[in-house]
C-alpha positions as CSV (number, residue, x, y, z in Angstrom):
1,M,26.1,-229.1,55.9
2,T,25.8,-231.1,59.1
3,P,29.2,-231.6,60.8
4,D,30.7,-235.0,61.0
5,L,32.4,-234.1,64.3
6,V,32.5,-231.1,66.6
7,L,35.5,-230.5,68.9
8,T,34.3,-228.6,72.0
9,E,35.7,-226.9,75.1
10,V,39.1,-226.3,73.5
11,T,41.5,-223.3,73.4
12,L,41.7,-222.4,69.7
13,L,45.0,-221.0,68.2
14,T,45.3,-219.9,64.6
15,P,47.9,-217.6,63.1
16,G,47.1,-213.9,63.1
17,A,44.2,-214.2,65.7
18,A,43.9,-214.0,69.4
19,P,43.3,-217.3,71.3
20,V,39.7,-218.2,71.7
21,A,38.6,-220.2,74.8
22,P,36.4,-222.1,75.4
23,A,36.0,-222.7,71.7
24,F,34.6,-225.3,69.2
25,V,35.7,-226.5,65.7
26,A,33.1,-228.2,63.5
27,I,34.5,-230.6,60.8
28,G,32.5,-231.6,57.7
29,G,34.0,-233.8,55.1
30,E,37.6,-232.6,54.5
31,R,37.0,-229.0,55.6
32,I,36.3,-226.9,58.7
33,L,32.7,-225.8,58.6
34,A,32.8,-223.4,61.5
35,C,34.8,-222.4,64.6
36,G,34.7,-219.9,67.3
37,P,33.6,-219.4,70.9
38,M,31.4,-222.0,72.5
39,A,28.6,-219.4,72.9
40,A,28.4,-219.3,69.1
41,L,28.1,-223.1,68.6
42,P,24.9,-223.8,66.6
43,P,22.6,-226.6,67.7
44,S,23.4,-229.9,65.9
45,D,23.0,-233.6,66.3
46,A,26.6,-234.1,65.2
47,P,29.0,-236.2,67.3
48,V,30.8,-234.1,69.9
49,L,34.3,-234.7,71.3
50,A,34.7,-232.6,74.4
51,L,38.4,-231.7,75.0
52,P,38.8,-229.4,78.0
53,G,42.4,-228.6,78.8
54,R,43.5,-229.0,75.2
55,V,44.7,-226.5,72.6
56,V,43.8,-226.9,69.0
57,T,46.1,-225.6,66.2
58,P,46.4,-226.0,62.5
59,G,48.5,-228.9,61.3
60,L,52.1,-227.9,61.2
61,V,53.9,-227.6,57.8
62,N,57.4,-229.2,57.8
63,I,58.8,-227.4,54.8
64,H,62.1,-229.3,54.5
65,T,62.9,-232.9,55.6
66,H,64.5,-236.1,54.5
67,A,62.5,-238.8,56.3
68,V,64.9,-241.6,55.3
69,L,67.8,-239.8,57.1
70,S,66.3,-240.6,60.5
71,L,68.9,-243.3,60.3
72,M,71.5,-240.6,61.2
73,R,69.8,-239.9,64.5
74,G,72.2,-239.2,67.4
75,I,75.3,-239.6,65.2
76,A,75.5,-237.3,62.1
77,V,74.6,-234.1,64.0
78,D,78.0,-234.3,65.7
79,M,80.0,-235.0,62.5
80,G,79.9,-231.4,61.4
81,F,78.3,-231.6,57.9
82,A,75.6,-233.1,55.8
83,P,75.7,-236.9,55.4
84,A,76.0,-236.8,51.6
85,Y,79.4,-235.0,52.0
86,T,80.7,-237.1,54.9
87,P,82.9,-240.2,54.6
88,G,82.1,-243.2,56.8
89,V,78.3,-242.8,57.0
90,P,75.5,-244.6,55.0
91,H,74.9,-242.7,51.7
92,G,71.8,-242.5,49.6
93,H,73.2,-244.7,46.8
94,E,73.8,-247.4,49.4
95,I,70.2,-247.5,50.7
96,A,68.1,-250.3,49.2
97,P,64.5,-249.6,48.1
98,E,63.0,-251.6,51.0
99,E,65.3,-249.9,53.5
100,A,64.3,-246.4,52.3
101,E,60.6,-247.4,52.5
102,A,61.0,-248.6,56.1
103,L,62.8,-245.4,57.2
104,A,60.4,-243.1,55.4
105,R,57.5,-244.8,57.2
106,L,59.2,-244.1,60.5
107,G,59.7,-240.4,59.5
108,A,56.1,-240.0,58.4
109,M,54.8,-241.7,61.5
110,E,56.9,-239.5,63.8
111,A,55.9,-236.4,62.0
112,L,52.2,-237.1,62.5
113,L,52.7,-238.1,66.1
114,M,54.4,-234.7,66.6
115,G,51.7,-232.6,64.9
116,S,52.9,-232.2,61.3
117,T,50.3,-232.8,58.7
118,V,52.5,-231.7,55.8
119,M,56.0,-232.9,54.9
120,V,58.2,-231.6,52.0
121,D,60.6,-234.5,51.5
122,S,63.3,-235.4,49.1
123,Y,65.9,-238.2,49.0
124,V,66.2,-241.6,47.3
125,H,63.6,-244.1,46.1
126,A,60.8,-241.6,46.1
127,D,58.6,-243.9,44.0
128,L,58.4,-246.0,47.1
129,T,58.8,-243.6,50.0
130,L,56.2,-241.1,48.7
131,P,53.3,-243.5,48.8
132,A,54.6,-245.1,52.0
133,M,54.4,-241.8,53.8
134,A,51.1,-240.9,52.3
135,G,49.7,-244.2,53.4
136,L,49.9,-243.1,57.0
137,G,47.5,-240.2,56.2
138,L,50.1,-237.5,55.8
139,R,50.1,-234.7,53.1
140,V,53.3,-235.1,51.2
141,W,55.2,-232.9,48.7
142,A,58.2,-235.1,47.6
143,C,60.8,-235.9,45.0
144,G,63.8,-238.0,44.4
145,R,67.2,-236.4,44.7
146,L,67.9,-234.6,41.4
147,H,71.6,-234.3,40.5
148,D,74.2,-235.0,37.9
149,V,77.2,-235.6,40.1
150,D,78.2,-239.2,41.0
151,F,77.0,-239.2,44.6
152,S,79.2,-242.2,45.3
153,R,82.2,-239.8,44.8
154,V,81.0,-236.5,46.4
155,H,82.2,-237.4,49.9
156,L,85.6,-237.8,48.3
157,A,85.4,-234.2,46.9
158,D,84.9,-235.5,43.3
159,W,82.6,-232.9,41.6
160,R,82.4,-234.2,38.0
161,H,79.0,-233.6,36.4
162,E,77.7,-236.2,33.9
163,A,74.8,-235.4,31.6
164,A,73.7,-239.1,31.6
165,I,73.1,-239.0,35.3
166,G,71.1,-235.9,35.1
167,A,69.0,-237.2,32.3
168,H,68.2,-240.4,34.2
169,R,67.2,-238.4,37.3
170,L,65.0,-236.1,35.3
171,G,63.3,-239.1,33.8
172,E,62.6,-240.4,37.3
173,V,61.0,-237.1,38.3
174,R,58.8,-237.1,35.2
175,K,57.6,-240.6,36.0
176,L,57.0,-239.6,39.6
177,I,54.8,-236.7,38.4
178,A,52.9,-239.1,36.0
179,D,52.3,-241.7,38.7
180,F,51.6,-239.6,41.8
181,E,50.9,-235.9,41.3
182,G,47.5,-235.3,42.9
183,S,47.0,-238.8,44.1
184,H,45.8,-240.2,47.5
185,G,42.8,-237.9,47.5
186,G,44.8,-234.9,46.5
187,R,47.2,-235.2,49.5
188,V,50.2,-236.1,47.4
189,H,52.2,-233.8,45.2
190,V,55.6,-233.8,43.5
191,I,58.0,-231.0,44.1
192,V,61.0,-230.7,41.7
193,A,64.1,-231.0,43.9
194,P,67.6,-230.3,42.4
195,H,69.7,-231.3,45.3
196,A,72.0,-228.3,45.5
197,P,73.9,-225.9,43.3
198,D,77.2,-227.8,43.8
199,T,75.7,-231.2,42.9
200,C,73.8,-229.9,39.9
201,S,75.4,-228.4,36.8
202,A,74.0,-225.1,35.6
203,A,72.5,-227.0,32.7
204,L,70.6,-229.3,35.0
205,L,69.4,-226.5,37.1
206,R,67.9,-224.9,34.0
207,Q,66.3,-228.2,33.0
208,A,64.8,-228.5,36.5
209,A,63.4,-225.0,36.4
210,E,61.9,-225.7,32.9
211,L,60.3,-229.0,34.1
212,A,58.8,-227.4,37.2
213,R,57.4,-224.5,35.1
214,D,55.9,-226.7,32.5
215,A,54.3,-229.0,35.1
216,G,53.1,-226.1,37.3
217,L,55.1,-227.4,40.3
218,R,57.1,-226.0,43.1
219,T,60.8,-226.4,43.5
220,T,63.1,-227.0,46.4
221,T,66.9,-227.2,46.9
222,H,69.7,-226.6,49.4
223,L,71.2,-223.2,49.1
224,S,74.4,-221.7,50.6
225,Q,74.3,-224.4,53.3
226,S,78.1,-224.4,53.6
227,K,81.2,-222.4,52.8
228,L,82.3,-225.4,50.7
229,E,79.3,-225.1,48.4
230,N,79.9,-221.3,48.0
231,A,83.6,-221.9,47.1
232,Q,82.7,-224.7,44.7
233,I,80.2,-222.5,42.8
234,L,82.6,-219.5,42.7
235,K,85.2,-221.8,41.2
236,R,82.9,-223.5,38.8
237,D,80.5,-220.7,37.8
238,G,82.2,-217.5,39.0
239,C,79.2,-216.4,41.2
240,T,77.4,-217.1,44.4
241,P,74.9,-220.0,44.6
242,A,72.0,-217.5,44.8
243,E,73.2,-215.7,41.6
244,L,73.4,-219.1,39.9
245,L,69.8,-219.9,40.8
246,A,68.8,-216.5,39.4
247,R,70.7,-217.2,36.1
248,T,69.1,-220.6,35.7
249,A,65.5,-219.3,36.3
250,L,65.1,-221.2,39.6
251,L,65.0,-218.2,41.8
252,D,61.3,-217.1,42.0
253,E,58.3,-217.3,44.2
254,R,58.0,-221.1,43.7
255,L,61.4,-221.8,45.2
256,I,61.9,-223.3,48.7
257,A,65.6,-223.1,49.6
258,A,66.9,-224.8,52.6
259,H,69.4,-223.3,55.1
260,C,70.5,-220.0,53.3
261,I,73.3,-219.6,55.9
262,H,76.2,-218.2,54.0
263,M,74.5,-215.5,51.9
264,T,75.9,-212.0,51.1
265,P,73.7,-209.0,51.5
266,D,73.2,-208.9,47.8
267,D,72.2,-212.5,47.8
268,M,69.6,-211.8,50.4
269,A,68.2,-208.8,48.6
270,R,68.0,-210.9,45.4
271,F,66.3,-213.8,47.2
272,G,63.8,-211.5,48.9
273,A,63.0,-209.6,45.7
274,A,62.2,-212.9,44.0
275,G,59.6,-213.8,46.8
276,A,61.3,-217.1,47.5
277,T,61.0,-219.1,50.7
278,V,63.7,-219.9,53.2
279,A,63.3,-223.4,54.6
280,H,64.9,-222.5,57.9
281,V,66.4,-225.4,59.9
282,P,67.2,-223.5,63.1
283,K,68.2,-226.3,65.4
284,G,70.2,-228.3,62.8
285,N,72.1,-225.2,61.7
286,A,72.8,-224.1,65.3
287,T,74.1,-227.5,66.4
288,G,76.4,-227.3,63.4
289,G,77.7,-223.9,64.6
290,A,75.8,-221.7,62.1
291,I,72.8,-219.4,62.2
292,A,70.9,-218.2,59.2
293,D,70.3,-214.4,59.2
294,T,66.5,-214.8,59.2
295,P,65.9,-211.2,60.4
296,A,67.8,-209.8,57.4
297,L,66.2,-212.3,55.0
298,R,62.7,-211.5,56.1
299,G,63.6,-207.8,56.0
300,A,64.6,-208.3,52.3
301,G,61.2,-209.8,51.6
302,A,61.8,-213.5,51.9
303,N,59.1,-215.8,53.2
304,I,60.5,-217.8,56.2
305,A,59.1,-221.3,56.9
306,I,60.5,-224.1,59.2
307,G,61.8,-227.5,58.5
308,T,63.4,-230.3,60.6
309,D,65.8,-231.6,57.9
310,N,67.3,-234.9,59.2
311,L,66.6,-234.3,62.9
312,T,63.6,-235.4,64.9
313,Q,60.3,-234.3,63.4
314,D,59.5,-232.0,66.4
315,M,58.3,-228.8,64.9
316,A,57.4,-227.3,68.3
317,E,61.1,-227.5,69.2
318,Q,62.0,-225.9,65.8
319,M,59.7,-223.0,66.6
320,R,61.5,-222.4,69.8
321,W,64.9,-222.5,68.1
322,A,63.7,-220.3,65.3
323,L,62.8,-217.6,67.8
324,A,65.9,-218.0,69.8
325,T,68.3,-217.9,66.8
326,A,66.6,-214.8,65.4
327,R,67.1,-213.1,68.7
328,I,70.7,-214.1,68.8
329,R,71.1,-212.4,65.4
330,L,69.4,-209.3,66.7
331,G,71.2,-209.3,70.0
332,G,68.1,-209.5,72.2
333,V,64.3,-209.8,72.4
334,H,62.7,-207.8,69.7
335,Q,59.1,-206.9,69.1
336,D,59.2,-208.2,65.5
337,W,60.3,-211.7,66.7
338,Q,57.7,-213.0,69.1
339,P,55.9,-216.4,69.5
340,E,53.4,-215.4,66.8
341,D,56.2,-215.1,64.3
342,A,57.6,-218.5,65.0
343,F,54.0,-220.0,64.9
344,A,53.4,-218.4,61.5
345,M,56.7,-219.9,60.2
346,A,55.4,-223.4,61.2
347,T,52.0,-222.9,59.7
348,V,50.8,-220.2,57.3
349,N,54.2,-219.4,55.9
350,G,54.7,-223.0,55.0
351,A,51.3,-223.1,53.4
352,R,52.2,-219.9,51.4
353,A,55.4,-221.6,50.2
354,L,53.4,-224.4,48.7
355,G,50.7,-222.2,47.2
356,Q,48.2,-223.3,49.8
357,Q,47.2,-220.0,51.4
358,G,43.7,-220.1,52.8
359,V,43.7,-223.9,52.5
360,L,46.3,-225.1,54.9
361,G,48.1,-223.7,58.0
362,E,45.1,-222.1,59.6
363,V,41.9,-222.9,61.5
364,A,39.1,-221.1,59.6
365,P,35.8,-221.9,57.9
366,G,36.5,-223.4,54.5
367,A,40.1,-224.4,55.2
368,Q,41.1,-228.0,55.1
369,A,40.4,-229.8,58.4
370,D,44.1,-230.4,59.2
371,L,44.0,-230.1,63.0
372,V,46.3,-230.9,65.9
373,V,45.1,-231.3,69.5
374,W,47.7,-230.6,72.2
375,D,47.2,-231.9,75.7
376,F,48.0,-229.0,78.0
377,R,47.0,-230.9,81.1
378,R,50.6,-231.3,82.0
379,A,53.0,-229.8,84.6
380,H,55.3,-228.1,82.0
381,L,52.3,-226.5,80.3
382,T,50.7,-225.2,83.5
383,P,49.6,-222.5,84.3
384,L,47.9,-221.8,81.0
385,L,48.0,-218.0,80.9
386,D,49.3,-217.3,77.4
387,P,48.5,-220.3,75.1
388,L,50.6,-219.2,72.2
389,G,53.7,-218.3,74.3
390,T,53.4,-221.5,76.2
391,L,53.1,-223.6,73.0
392,V,56.2,-222.0,71.4
393,H,58.4,-221.8,74.5
394,D,57.4,-224.9,76.5
395,A,55.5,-227.5,74.4
396,N,57.0,-230.4,72.5
397,G,55.8,-232.9,69.9
398,R,55.1,-235.5,72.6
399,D,52.3,-233.3,73.9
400,V,50.2,-234.0,70.8
401,E,47.1,-236.1,71.5
402,H,45.0,-236.2,68.3
403,V,45.6,-235.2,64.7
404,W,43.2,-234.9,61.7
405,V,44.2,-234.6,58.1
406,A,41.5,-233.6,55.6
407,G,38.9,-234.4,58.2
408,R,40.2,-237.9,58.8
409,Q,41.7,-238.8,62.2
410,V,45.3,-240.1,61.7
411,V,46.5,-239.9,65.4
412,R,44.3,-240.9,68.3
413,D,45.3,-240.7,71.9
414,G,49.0,-240.3,70.8
415,A,49.0,-243.4,68.6
416,P,49.0,-243.6,64.8
417,V,45.7,-244.8,63.3
418,F,47.1,-246.2,60.1
419,A,50.3,-247.9,61.2
420,D,51.5,-250.4,63.8
421,E,53.9,-248.2,65.7
422,A,56.0,-251.0,67.1
423,A,56.3,-252.7,63.7
424,V,57.4,-249.5,62.0
425,R,60.0,-248.8,64.7
426,A,61.3,-252.3,64.6
427,A,61.7,-252.3,60.8
428,A,63.5,-248.9,60.9
429,Q,65.8,-250.1,63.7
430,R,66.7,-253.2,61.8
431,V,67.6,-251.5,58.5
432,S,69.5,-248.7,60.3
433,E,71.7,-251.1,62.1
434,D,72.4,-252.9,58.9
435,L,73.2,-249.7,57.0
436,W,75.6,-248.5,59.6
437,R,77.3,-251.9,59.8
438,R,77.9,-251.8,56.0
439,A,79.1,-248.3,56.1
440,R,81.7,-249.0,58.8
441,E,82.8,-252.2,57.1
442,S,83.4,-250.3,53.9
443,V,85.6,-247.8,55.7
444,A,87.5,-250.6,57.4
445,S,88.2,-252.4,54.2
């Protein structure tokens, strides 16, 4: 097959392999046809894009995010807990459909501009936010927030579970599957997302597991993200949250569980034995004063991938924090926690969590042409002596120059191809200001 485009003169980084420079990557259709040292580039009449001074990596896989919650930027991170549980902030049930759509577009645009080609997203109005995000060229695994508590009461510590709420939310998920699973050229998928053990009854968790199993889909949830959650599950079900997920058939290799901070050694052993994935949010957890024990979780057999949650979509920054927090847990630099481990958490480990091994998260012949070009012609990335170490320790999302998803360029020269950046930002700013105004007025009244 004749390539559609060949990237040349780059430094090539892919998980599990030494850097190659100068290198080429040949793209044909949606896939990578060939890659390797420039000396191995076969003759071709294909268009060439010479990129000296740049580093090419696989598209990053953001395994846990809530794009709409970009509206919390600069505020909620200093409040001490997740927005859904916090009085005086905009809550999901207060966000109008068009507001959610505007904020989701901002999150998706930001993710692409910072090198993520995959987002695993859950929140409200997924029937609108999912296609809005995909419209920018992103790969999306998404779902609406599945729960059977009344979320208008959770921030008041009211934990009543109502079967009618759960049934309604399950119906929304089923419709989402019917409408969107495999759409947008195969870039869009539904992931079944029970919000958390404390906001879902045991009965609803079982129903979510059954729905995902019958539809052949992955699942995602929050797990042991707070001591409050653990206490609530102990009071309600007489066990830990991880034990509850095991009882309700959710704890298996298809599960992606965010945070996993307050887990007992038995919980970690149980989680690892199931082959489940931790959606590690290192910066968000650390700024809240907590650090997940990723060395112990990985040692127990868990797959560790990285997400940004409701922070900025800068996965390069998250790689740095993932490495630093693991070393804090270990008490120093350790040979088992090096830049290659953080890089894997942001790429191949995320692909594995989604059942996309060999398809996403690597630069190799036959893999999807999800590629990120980083501009290393910058003072903070010079000298370029160890490309991987420099990427993990010193780069940031603003160093991304170009992005391709499935062989189609979606970011060119640091700008989105399929969105008006200024218009997306203006819409998100407007709805965020309105949502915060309404939230503050409701508290005042």
